C-alpha positions in Angstrom: 34.5 27.3 -27.4 31.2 29.2 -28.1 27.8 28.4 -26.6 26.1 25.2 -27.8 23.1 25.3 -30.2 20.8 25.0 -27.2 22.3 28.1 -25.6 22.2 30.0 -28.9 18.6 29.1 -29.4 17.8 30.3 -25.9 19.5 33.6 -26.4 17.9 34.1 -29.8 15.2 36.1 -28.2 17.7 38.9 -27.5 17.4 40.1 -31.1 13.6 40.8 -30.7 11.8 41.3 -27.4 14.8 41.7 -25.2 16.7 44.2 -27.4 13.6 46.1 -28.0 13.2 46.4 -24.2 16.8 47.7 -23.9 16.1 50.3 -26.6 13.1 51.6 -24.7 15.3 52.1 -21.6 18.6 53.8 -22.9 21.6 54.0 -20.6 21.9 57.5 -19.4 25.7 58.0 -19.2 27.2 54.9 -20.8 26.7 54.6 -24.5 23.9 55.4 -26.8 21.8 52.2 -27.0 20.7 53.1 -30.5 24.2 52.7 -31.6 25.2 49.9 -29.3 22.1 47.7 -30.1 21.8 48.3 -33.8 22.8 46.4 -36.9 24.1 42.8 -36.9 22.4 41.9 -33.7 19.5 40.2 -35.3 21.5 37.1 -35.7 22.2 36.8 -31.9 24.8 38.1 -29.6 27.8 36.3 -31.2 30.7 37.1 -33.4 31.3 40.8 -34.4 28.2 42.1 -32.6 29.6 40.8 -29.4 33.1 42.3 -29.9 31.6 45.7 -30.7 29.3 45.6 -27.6 31.5 44.1 -25.0 33.5 47.1 -24.0 31.0 49.8 -24.8 28.1 48.5 -22.7 29.6 46.4 -19.9 32.8 48.1 -19.1 31.5 51.6 -19.4 28.6 51.0 -17.1 30.6 49.0 -14.6 33.4 51.5 -14.5 31.0 54.4 -13.9 29.0 52.5 -11.2 32.1 51.4 -9.3 33.4 55.0 -9.4 30.1 56.2 -8.0 30.3 53.7 -5.2 33.7 54.8 -4.2 32.8 58.5 -3.9 29.2 58.5 -2.7 27.8 58.2 0.8 24.6 56.4 1.3 23.0 59.2 3.2 19.4 58.2 2.6 19.0 54.8 4.1 22.3 53.5 5.4 22.5 50.7 2.8 24.3 50.4 -0.5 21.1 50.4 -2.5 20.4 46.7 -2.9 20.9 43.8 -0.7 24.6 44.3 -1.0 25.3 43.2 2.5 25.1 39.5 3.3 22.2 38.4 5.4 24.2 38.5 8.6 25.0 42.2 8.0 21.4 43.2 8.1 20.7 44.3 11.6 19.3 47.2 13.6 21.8 49.6 12.2 20.8 49.0 8.6 17.0 48.9 9.1 14.8 51.9 10.1 11.2 52.9 10.1 9.7 53.5 6.7 12.0 51.3 4.7 10.5 49.1 2.0 11.9 45.6 2.1 11.3 42.0 0.9 11.4 39.2 3.5 11.0 35.4 3.4 7.6 34.6 4.8 8.0 30.8 4.6 9.7 28.3 2.3 7.5 29.2 -0.6 6.6 32.9 -0.2 8.4 36.2 -0.1 6.5 39.4 0.7 7.1 43.1 0.5 6.7 45.0 3.8 7.3 48.4 5.4 9.5 48.6 8.6 7.5 49.9 11.6 9.7 49.7 14.7 12.2 47.5 16.5 11.0 44.4 18.3 13.4 43.5 21.0 17.2 43.5 20.4 17.3 42.1 16.9 13.9 41.7 15.4 11.7 44.3 13.6 8.0 44.8 13.3 6.8 45.2 9.7 3.5 45.6 7.9 3.4 43.4 4.9 1.6 43.8 1.6 -1.5 42.0 3.0 -1.7 44.6 5.8 -0.5 42.1 8.5 1.7 43.3 11.3 4.4 40.7 12.2 7.8 40.4 13.7 10.7 39.3 11.5 14.3 38.4 12.0 17.2 40.1 10.1 17.9 36.7 8.5 14.5 36.8 6.8 15.2 40.0 4.9 16.1 39.2 1.3 16.2 42.7 -0.1 15.9 46.3 0.9 14.5 48.6 -1.8 16.9 51.5 -2.3 16.0 55.2 -2.3 12.7 54.9 -0.3 12.0 56.6 3.0 8.7 56.7 5.0 6.9 54.4 2.6 3.2 53.8 3.2 2.3 50.0 3.2 -1.0 50.8 1.4 1.0 51.7 -1.7 2.8 48.3 -1.9 0.2 46.8 -4.3 0.6 49.8 -6.6 4.4 49.3 -6.4 4.1 45.6 -7.2 1.7 46.3 -10.1 4.3 48.6 -11.7 7.0 45.9 -11.5 4.9 43.7 -13.8 5.5 46.0 -16.8 9.3 45.7 -16.3 9.8 42.0 -15.6 11.0 40.6 -18.9 13.1 37.4 -18.2 14.5 37.5 -21.7 16.8 40.4 -20.7 18.7 37.9 -18.5 19.7 36.0 -21.7 21.1 39.2 -23.3 22.9 40.3 -20.2 24.4 36.9 -19.7 25.7 36.8 -23.3 27.5 40.1 -22.7 28.8 39.5 -19.2 29.9 35.9 -19.7 32.3 37.1 -22.4 34.3 39.0 -19.8 33.4 36.8 -16.9 32.1 39.9 -15.1 30.2 39.8 -11.8 27.7 42.5 -11.1 25.5 43.8 -8.3 21.8 44.2 -8.5 22.3 47.9 -8.9 24.7 47.5 -11.8 22.3 45.0 -13.4 19.5 47.6 -13.2 21.6 50.3 -14.7 22.5 48.0 -17.7 19.0 46.7 -18.3 16.8 49.7 -17.4 19.3 52.6 -17.7 18.6 53.6 -14.1 19.0 52.2 -10.6 15.9 53.9 -9.1 13.9 52.1 -6.5 11.4 50.4 -8.9 14.1 49.3 -11.4 16.4 48.1 -8.8 13.7 45.9 -7.2 12.9 44.5 -10.7 16.5 43.7 -11.2 16.5 41.9 -7.8 13.5 39.9 -8.8 14.9 38.9 -12.1 18.3 37.8 -10.6 16.9 36.2 -7.5 14.4 34.1 -9.5 16.8 33.2 -12.2 18.0 29.6 -12.0 19.8 29.4 -15.4 22.1 32.3 -16.2 23.5 33.8 -13.0 24.6 32.5 -9.7 24.7 34.5 -6.5 28.1 34.9 -4.8 28.8 36.6 -1.5 31.7 39.0 -1.0 32.7 40.6 2.2 30.7 43.8 1.7 27.9 42.9 -0.7 26.3 40.2 -2.9 27.2 39.8 -6.5 25.8 37.8 -9.4 28.2 35.9 -11.6 27.3 34.6 -15.1 27.4 30.8 -15.3 29.5 29.0 -17.9 27.9 28.0 -21.2 28.0 24.3 -20.2 26.2 25.1 -17.0 23.6 27.2 -18.8 23.0 24.4 -21.3 22.4 21.8 -18.6 20.2 24.2 -16.6 18.2 25.1 -19.7 17.7 21.4 -20.4 16.5 20.9 -16.8 14.2 23.9 -17.1 12.6 22.7 -20.3 12.1 19.3 -18.7 10.6 20.9 -15.6 8.3 23.0 -17.7 7.2 19.9 -19.7 6.6 18.0 -16.4 4.6 21.0 -15.0 2.4 21.0 -18.2 1.9 17.3 -17.9 0.9 17.7 -14.2 -1.5 20.5 -15.1 -3.2 18.3 -17.7 -3.4 15.4 -15.3 -4.9 17.5 -12.6 -7.5 18.7 -15.1 -8.3 15.0 -15.8 -8.7 14.4 -12.1 -10.9 17.4 -11.5 -13.1 16.5 -14.4 -13.5 12.9 -13.2 -14.1 14.0 -9.7 -17.1 16.1 -10.8 -18.8 13.3 -12.7 -21.6 11.2 -11.0 -20.6 7.7 -9.8 -22.1 5.9 -12.7 -20.3 8.1 -15.3 -16.8 8.1 -13.9 -14.1 6.7 -16.2 -13.2 3.0 -15.6 -9.9 2.1 -14.0 -8.5 0.8 -17.3 -8.8 4.3 -18.8 -6.2 5.6 -16.4 -3.7 2.9 -17.3 -3.6 3.2 -21.1 -1.3 6.2 -21.6 2.2 5.9 -20.0 2.3 9.4 -18.6 -1.1 9.1 -17.0 -0.5 5.6 -15.7 2.8 6.8 -14.0 1.0 9.5 -12.1 -2.1 7.4 -11.1 0.3 4.6 -9.9 2.3 7.2 -7.9 -1.0 8.2 -6.1 -1.8 4.5 -5.6 1.7 3.8 -4.1 1.3 6.9 -1.9 -2.1 5.7 -0.7 -0.7 2.4 0.6 2.6 3.9 1.9 4.6 1.8 -0.5 6.1 4.5 -2.8 9.7 5.4 -3.7 11.1 8.9 -3.5 10.1 9.9 -7.0 6.5 8.6 -6.5 6.3 10.4 -3.2 7.4 13.7 -4.8 5.0 13.3 -7.7 2.0 12.2 -5.6 2.7 15.1 -3.2 2.6 17.6 -6.1 -0.6 16.1 -7.4 -2.3 16.3 -4.0 -1.1 19.9 -3.5 -2.5 20.9 -6.9 -5.8 19.3 -6.1 -6.0 21.0 -2.8 -5.6 17.9 -0.7 -3.2 17.4 2.2 -0.1 15.3 1.5 -1.3 12.2 3.4 -2.0 8.6 2.4 -5.6 9.0 3.4 -6.0 12.0 1.2 -4.5 10.1 -1.8 -7.0 7.3 -1.1 -9.9 9.7 -0.9 -8.8 11.3 -4.2 -8.5 7.9 -6.0 -12.0 7.0 -4.7 -13.4 10.4 -5.8 -12.3 10.0 -9.4 -13.5 6.4 -9.6 -10.1 4.7 -9.8 -10.7 2.8 -6.6 -14.1 1.6 -5.3 -15.2 2.9 -1.9 -14.2 -0.4 -0.2 -11.0 -1.1 -2.0 -8.7 -3.6 -0.3 -5.5 -1.7 0.1 -3.6 -4.8 1.4 -3.7 -6.3 -2.0 -1.4 -3.4 -3.1 0.6 -3.1 0.1 1.6 -6.8 -0.1 1.9 -6.8 -3.9 -0.4 -9.8 -4.1 -0.4 -11.8 -7.3 -4.0 -11.4 -8.4 -3.5 -12.3 -12.0 -1.4 -14.9 -13.8 1.2 -14.2 -16.5 0.4 -15.2 -20.1 3.1 -17.9 -19.8 1.4 -19.5 -16.8 -2.0 -19.3 -18.4 -0.7 -20.8 -21.6 0.9 -23.7 -19.7 -2.4 -24.3 -17.9 -4.3 -24.5 -21.1 -1.8 -27.0 -22.5 -2.4 -29.2 -19.4 -6.2 -29.1 -20.1 -5.7 -30.1 -23.7 -3.1 -32.8 -23.3 -2.2 -34.3 -19.9 -2.1 -38.1 -19.8 -2.6 -39.8 -16.4 0.6 -41.6 -15.5 -1.3 -43.4 -12.7 -4.3 -44.7 -14.6 -3.1 -48.3 -14.6 -2.9 -48.3 -10.8 -6.1 -46.4 -10.0 -8.7 -48.2 -8.0 -12.3 -47.8 -9.1 -14.3 -46.5 -6.1 -17.0 -44.9 -8.1 -19.7 -47.1 -6.6 -19.2 -45.7 -3.1 -21.6 -43.1 -1.7 -19.4 -40.0 -1.5 -20.1 -36.9 0.6 -18.3 -33.6 -0.1 -19.0 -31.1 2.7 -17.7 -27.6 2.6 -18.8 -23.9 3.0 -21.5 -22.9 0.5 -19.3 -20.6 -1.5 -16.4 -23.0 -1.8 -14.9 -22.8 -5.3 -12.2 -25.5 -4.9 -13.6 -28.8 -3.6 -10.6 -31.0 -2.8 -11.9 -33.6 -0.3 -14.8 -35.9 0.3 -15.8 -38.8 2.6 -17.3 -42.3 2.5 -17.9 -44.9 5.2 -19.2 -48.3 5.9 -19.6 -50.8 8.7 -17.6 -54.0 8.3 -19.1 -57.4 9.2 -17.0 -57.5 12.4 -18.7 -54.2 13.5 -15.7 -52.0 12.9 -16.0 -48.8 10.9 -14.1 -48.2 7.7 -13.8 -44.7 6.3 -12.4 -43.4 3.1 -11.0 -39.9 2.8 -10.9 -39.0 -0.9 -8.6 -36.1 -1.8 -8.5 -34.4 -5.2 -5.4 -35.3 -7.3 -3.9 -32.2 -8.9 -0.6 -34.0 -9.4 -2.2 -36.0 -12.3 -1.9 -32.7 -14.2 0.9 -30.7 -12.5 4.4 -32.1 -12.3 7.1 -31.2 -9.8 9.3 -28.2 -10.9 7.0 -27.3 -13.8 6.1 -23.7 -14.4 2.7 -24.3 -12.8 4.3 -25.9 -9.8 6.7 -23.0 -9.3 3.9 -20.5 -9.6 1.9 -22.4 -6.9 5.0 -22.5 -4.6 5.4 -18.7 -4.9 1.7 -18.2 -4.0 1.8 -20.8 -1.2 -1.9 -20.9 -0.8 -5.2 -19.8 -2.2 -6.3 -16.5 -0.6 -9.9 -16.5 0.7 -11.4 -13.0 1.1 -14.9 -11.9 1.8 -15.0 -10.3 -1.6 -13.2 -12.9 -3.7 -11.0 -16.0 -3.9 -7.5 -15.8 -5.4 -6.7 -19.4 -6.3 -3.2 -20.9 -6.0 -3.6 -22.4 -9.4 -5.1 -20.7 -12.5 -8.9 -20.7 -12.2 -9.6 -23.2 -15.0 -7.4 -25.7 -13.4 -8.3 -25.1 -9.7 -12.1 -24.9 -10.1 -12.7 -27.3 -12.9 -10.1 -29.9 -13.9 -8.7 -30.4 -10.4 -11.7 -29.9 -8.3 -14.1 -32.7 -7.3 -17.4 -32.4 -9.1 -20.8 -33.9 -8.2 -21.9 -36.8 -10.4 -18.6 -36.9 -12.4 -15.8 -39.4 -12.3 -12.9 -37.6 -10.6 -9.3 -38.7 -10.1 -8.3 -38.7 -6.4 -5.9 -40.1 -3.9 -7.9 -42.1 -1.3 -6.8 -42.7 2.3 -8.8 -45.6 3.7 -8.8 -46.4 7.5 -10.3 -49.1 9.6 -10.8 -48.0 13.2 -10.6 -50.0 16.3 -13.5 -49.7 18.6 -11.7 -47.1 20.7 -11.1 -44.9 17.7 -7.4 -45.7 17.1 -6.2 -46.7 13.7 -6.3 -50.5 13.1 -5.4 -50.5 9.4 -4.8 -47.9 6.6 -4.1 -47.9 2.9 -3.2 -45.1 0.4 -4.0 -45.6 -3.2 -4.8 -43.7 -6.4 -8.5 -43.9 -7.2 -11.5 -42.8 -9.2 -14.6 -41.6 -7.4 -18.0 -40.1 -8.3 -19.1 -37.6 -5.6 -22.8 -38.3 -4.7 -23.5 -35.2 -2.6 -22.1 -31.7 -2.4 -23.3 -30.5 1.0 -22.8 -27.3 3.0 -22.1 -27.6 6.7 -25.6 -26.4 7.4 -27.3 -28.9 5.1 -25.1 -31.8 6.3 -26.1 -30.9 9.9 -29.7 -31.0 8.9 -29.3 -34.4 7.4 -27.6 -35.6 10.6 -30.5 -34.3 12.8 -33.0 -35.9 10.4 -31.3 -39.3 11.0 -32.6 -40.6 7.7 -32.3 -44.4 7.2 -31.1 -44.0 3.6 -28.2 -41.8 4.8 -26.7 -44.6 6.9 -23.2 -43.8 5.6 -23.5 -40.2 7.0 -24.5 -41.5 10.4 -21.5 -43.9 10.3 -19.2 -41.0 9.6 -20.6 -39.2 12.5 -20.1 -42.2 14.8 -16.5 -42.5 13.5 -15.9 -38.8 14.3 -17.3 -39.2 17.8 -15.1 -42.2 18.7 -12.1 -40.5 17.1 -12.6 -37.4 19.2 -12.9 -39.5 22.4 -9.7 -41.4 21.5 -7.8 -38.2 20.8 -9.0 -36.7 24.1 -7.7 -39.7 25.9 -4.3 -39.0 24.2 -4.2 -35.5 25.6 -5.7 -33.5 22.8 -6.7 -29.9 23.6 -10.1 -28.4 22.7 -9.5 -25.2 20.6 -13.0 -24.9 19.0 -14.1 -21.3 18.8 -17.0 -19.3 17.3 -15.7 -18.0 14.0 -17.2 -15.4 11.7 -17.5 -15.8 7.9 -18.5 -13.0 5.6 -19.6 -13.1 1.9 -19.8 -9.7 0.2 -21.8 -9.4 -3.0 -21.0 -6.7 -5.6 -18.1 -5.4 -3.5 -17.3 -2.5 -5.9 -20.7 -0.8 -5.1 -20.6 1.9 -2.4 -23.1 -0.1 -0.3 -22.5 -3.8 -1.2 -24.5 -6.7 0.3 -22.9 -8.2 3.4 -23.9 -11.7 4.4 -22.6 -12.7 7.8 -22.3 -16.3 9.0 -21.2 -17.2 12.5 -19.7 -20.7 12.5 -19.6 -22.7 15.7 -16.8 -25.2 15.3 -18.7 -27.5 17.7 -21.3 -27.8 14.9 -21.8 -31.6 14.2 -21.0 -31.4 10.5 -17.9 -29.3 11.1 -16.7 -31.6 13.8 -17.3 -34.6 11.5 -15.2 -33.1 8.7 -12.5 -31.9 11.1 -12.1 -35.3 12.7 -11.8 -37.0 9.3 -9.2 -34.5 8.1 -7.1 -35.2 11.3 -7.5 -38.9 10.7 -6.3 -38.6 7.2 -3.2 -36.6 8.3 -2.4 -39.2 11.0 -2.6 -42.0 8.4 -0.4 -40.2 5.9 2.2 -39.6 8.6 2.1 -43.3 9.5 2.5 -44.2 5.8 5.5 -41.9 5.6 7.1 -43.3 8.8 6.5 -46.9 7.7 8.1 -46.3 4.3 10.9 -43.9 5.4 9.4 -41.2 3.1 10.4 -37.6 3.5 7.3 -35.5 4.1 6.4 -32.2 5.7 5.5 -33.6 9.1 3.8 -31.2 11.5 3.9 -31.4 15.3 2.9 -29.4 18.3 4.5 -30.0 21.7 2.3 -30.2 24.8 1.8 -27.0 26.7 3.7 -26.5 29.9 0.4 -25.6 31.5 -1.9 -28.5 32.1 -5.3 -28.1 30.5 -6.9 -29.1 33.8 -6.0 -25.6 35.1 -8.9 -24.3 33.0 -11.4 -27.0 33.9 -13.3 -24.6 36.1 -14.2 -22.6 33.0 -17.4 -23.5 31.1 -16.9 -25.6 28.0 -16.9 -23.7 24.8 -15.2 -20.5 23.6 -14.0 -19.3 27.1 -12.2 -22.6 27.8 -10.9 -22.9 24.2 -9.6 -19.3 24.4 -7.7 -20.1 27.6 -6.3 -23.3 26.0 -5.1 -21.5 22.9 -3.4 -18.8 25.0 -0.9 -21.3 26.5 0.0 -23.2 23.3 3.6 -23.5 22.4 5.0 -23.0 18.9 4.4 -25.6 16.2 7.2 -27.8 14.9 8.1 -29.4 11.6 10.3 -32.2 10.6 10.9 -33.5 7.1 12.3 -37.0 7.8 10.0 -38.5 10.5 6.8 -37.7 12.3 6.8 -35.6 15.4 4.0 -35.9 18.1 1.2 -33.4 17.7 0.2 -32.8 21.3 -2.7 -30.4 20.5 -4.4 -32.9 18.3 -3.4 -35.9 20.5 -1.9 -38.0 17.7 1.6 -39.5 17.1 2.2 -37.7 13.8 0.4 -35.5 11.3 0.8 -34.4 7.6 -1.5 -31.9 5.9 -2.8 -33.8 2.9 -6.4 -32.9 2.2 -6.1 -29.5 0.4 -3.6 -29.9 -2.4 -5.5 -27.5 -4.7 -5.3 -24.7 -2.1 -2.2 -25.4 0.0 1.2 -25.9 -1.6 2.6 -27.9 1.4 -0.2 -30.4 0.9 0.8 -30.6 -2.8 4.3 -31.4 -1.8 3.1 -34.3 0.3 1.1 -35.6 -2.8 4.2 -35.5 -5.0 6.1 -37.6 -2.5 3.3 -40.1 -1.9 2.3 -40.5 -5.5 5.9 -41.2 -6.6 6.1 -43.9 -3.9 2.8 -45.5 -5.1 4.2 -45.7 -8.7 7.4 -47.2 -7.4 9.5 -44.1 -8.2 12.0 -42.3 -6.0 10.5 -39.3 -4.3 11.1 -36.1 -6.3 12.3 -34.2 -3.2 14.7 -34.8 -0.4 14.0 -33.7 3.2 16.2 -30.7 2.5 14.3 -29.8 -0.6 11.0 -30.0 1.2 12.3 -27.8 4.0 13.4 -25.1 1.6 10.2 -25.1 -0.4 8.0 -25.2 2.7 9.9 -22.1 4.0 9.2 -20.2 0.7 5.6 -21.2 0.7 5.1 -20.4 4.4 6.2 -16.8 3.9 3.3 -16.4 1.4 0.9 -18.2 3.6 1.6 -15.7 6.4 0.8 -12.9 4.0 -2.4 -14.7 2.9 -3.5 -15.1 6.6 -2.9 -11.4 7.3 -4.9 -10.5 4.2 -7.7 -12.7 5.2 -7.7 -11.5 8.8 -7.5 -7.8 7.9 -10.2 -8.1 5.2 -12.5 -10.0 7.5 -12.1 -7.4 10.2 -12.8 -4.6 7.8 -16.1 -6.1 6.7 -17.1 -7.0 10.2 -16.6 -3.3 11.1 -18.6 -2.3 8.0 -21.3 -4.7 9.1 -21.4 -3.2 12.6 -21.4 0.3 11.2 -24.6 -0.4 9.4 -26.4 -1.8 12.4 -29.1 0.3 14.2 -27.7 2.6 16.8 -28.1 1.2 20.3 -28.4 -2.4 19.2 -27.4 -4.7 22.1 -25.1 -7.6 21.5 -24.3 -10.6 23.7 -20.6 -10.6 24.7 -18.8 -13.5 26.3 -16.0 -12.6 28.7 -12.9 -14.4 27.5 -10.3 -12.9 29.9 -9.3 -9.8 31.7 -6.3 -7.9 30.3 -5.8 -5.4 33.1 -8.1 -4.5 35.9 -11.6 -4.5 34.4 -10.4 -4.2 30.8 -11.6 -7.4 29.2 -11.3 -9.4 26.0 -14.8 -10.4 24.9 -16.5 -12.3 22.1 -19.5 -10.8 20.4 -21.5 -14.0 20.2 -23.8 -12.9 17.3 -20.9 -11.6 15.2 -18.1 -14.0 16.2 -15.7 -11.1 16.6 -13.3 -10.5 19.5 -13.3 -7.0 21.1 -12.0 -5.2 24.1 -13.8 -2.9 26.5 -14.1 -2.1 30.1 -16.8 -4.1 32.0 -18.1 -3.4 35.5 -19.0 -6.9 36.6 -18.8 -10.5 35.7 -16.1 -13.2 35.5 -14.5 -15.2 32.7 -17.2 -17.3 31.0 -20.0 -14.9 31.9 -22.1 -13.0 29.3 -22.7 -9.2 29.4 -24.5 -6.9 27.1 -22.7 -4.3 25.0 -23.5 -1.8 22.3 -21.4 -0.4 19.5 -20.7 3.3 19.8 -18.4 3.8 16.8 -17.3 1.5 13.9 -15.1 2.9 11.2 -13.6 0.2 8.9 -11.2 2.3 6.9 -9.5 3.6 10.1 -9.9 0.3 11.9 -11.8 1.9 14.8 -14.2 0.1 17.0 -15.6 1.5 20.2 -17.8 -0.7 22.4 -19.6 0.2 25.6 -21.0 -2.1 28.2 -24.8 -1.9 28.8 -25.4 -2.2 32.5 -28.9 -3.7 33.0 -31.0 -2.4 35.9 -31.5 -5.5 38.0 -33.2 -3.9 41.0 -36.7 -5.0 41.7 -39.3 -2.3 41.5 -41.1 -1.8 44.8 
């Protein structure tokens, strides 16, 4: 079977450039090339042309050369001209001063060099083409140029320049077409004689270069005495040509992409191409996404190879940090890009199918509970949250009953009036688990138009809700409770700061707010009597404006959980969770009940510590793992209550939404949609995504805290509260003005004391923070 069309096309060049090259270098003692390479060859090296050439060229030359090898003695250099001995044959006996050889410098470079002298028992000192003297091993020698003695290394460049005129790769095709017919193997020397008509030093080295660089037509085979090159089969050549063409196309694509990168890199920030411009064309998108995957250490083998080639072509090291730097330099990533979003493959956007389903709910979604909703729109309703909250899902009301007891209402947004169990929106929420709150953005659990509009509580508008009402005993325990569907009209949307101001103002017209504060106070006392543990800490909160700018605005808030408004809301949320757990228990309703066993260490052990973060930190350090049950409540020792169900955030937490499904079905008189086993499985799925969300929040918060500290004046002093000693004088501290925990060595003080520190280094991208204690001079001046 003859060569395929691909092979024939590849060999077509033999009739032009390659054959012309042969005619310029006639064989001296074989046949006359004018006769051998004339007539009929313009159509390729097939058919009659091949039959006329096969014996005259190949056999004549090979026979003559092999005869010469048998009768000659290599008197000049002790080698058989080319690298005819395997690598392990090249030793001190075959090398001598003045020889010109090629050696492997590293995995990517071969250099010409002149042998200078022995170096030890096996190695040789050589001077390479760059004039550098170095020691090489015999195994590094890839070729010894024949016929040269006492070569001057200063002439290597001249020698190399001459080779350029003789290196025509198309002659490989012609030689292969001839030699493959007879399945002949040849040495470098024989190849030089066929191609150039001589086996002199220059021509032999050129033959070596052609054969050693060839990856298509010939394969190197070792014999006992010397190396040979064997022509590959037509099938192998066709496959290798296909690969070669594919490689060349890929290299061209890479070259064009690198040009794009370099052009974008040189542009000013305001003129760099937008991210979307890199994602339009498939070939460009594939490469930019390989760099992105490399930057976050989440690439497969092909992406790693491709990104490595791109970085090398751009002059960058092959590291994830270099890939990130490049992507920032070309404008694909902003300076402060959150890489965790890519590392954890966070669902930032919703599919068209989910968005379409959400729009359908907004257009047509009848309320199945309208006939049993209680109108509570005349109550004064306070919604208290952080100022940047996008999803408002709880609010509070209170009154004092004629008997002096306090009644509170905890109103919770009712997303289940729109979303049904097992619907496409519900499944999407389960696989998100929670809304993700970052300093730069909120990624809602539901599509935005649902979460922040239709589902969310809104000031002055009638809103569907589920209301948990509780009458408290004078000691703060629950006397009565009810759960019901309702309609409310939120009166105030307050931040924690504004609610605290209202409390301090003690306005007569805000009596309901004062009653809520009283209820929170007696609830806290009652829980404490039940063994609750104080875990209130100072927590930082950051809001970043224009995060894509190189220097975005950073607003830092330090929240003290002992703040009156925060304590008020926290107590009411705990009260709601206790009431829902009691409701589930009383009605044998499967719910995601949460519990927390008491610590094995009595909290009284830490009574010597000052109240506040230091004692809370100690209490938290000895907490045991939380527990869950889906059939009955379990005691929550940390909160000091007999049972607890998270219920107040169904827009932003999927487990809360599950509790709503169960309770709402019971209120309608329907069977609960999920069994205890169902709840356990779905809670497990959601909890995995919640863990990722917490890690994202924690990492992002720390990044921006470090960026905040990086921008502060050098030498600024911070108050630091000693939380504990880790080892010797290495302590865990709390930066009071920042709300951030740090570690550093301190020279004096005990747990609960304050010291002064200064930040020496803050590098958010590398997560580096170096803090040093500032030792105040307390000696009295004399």
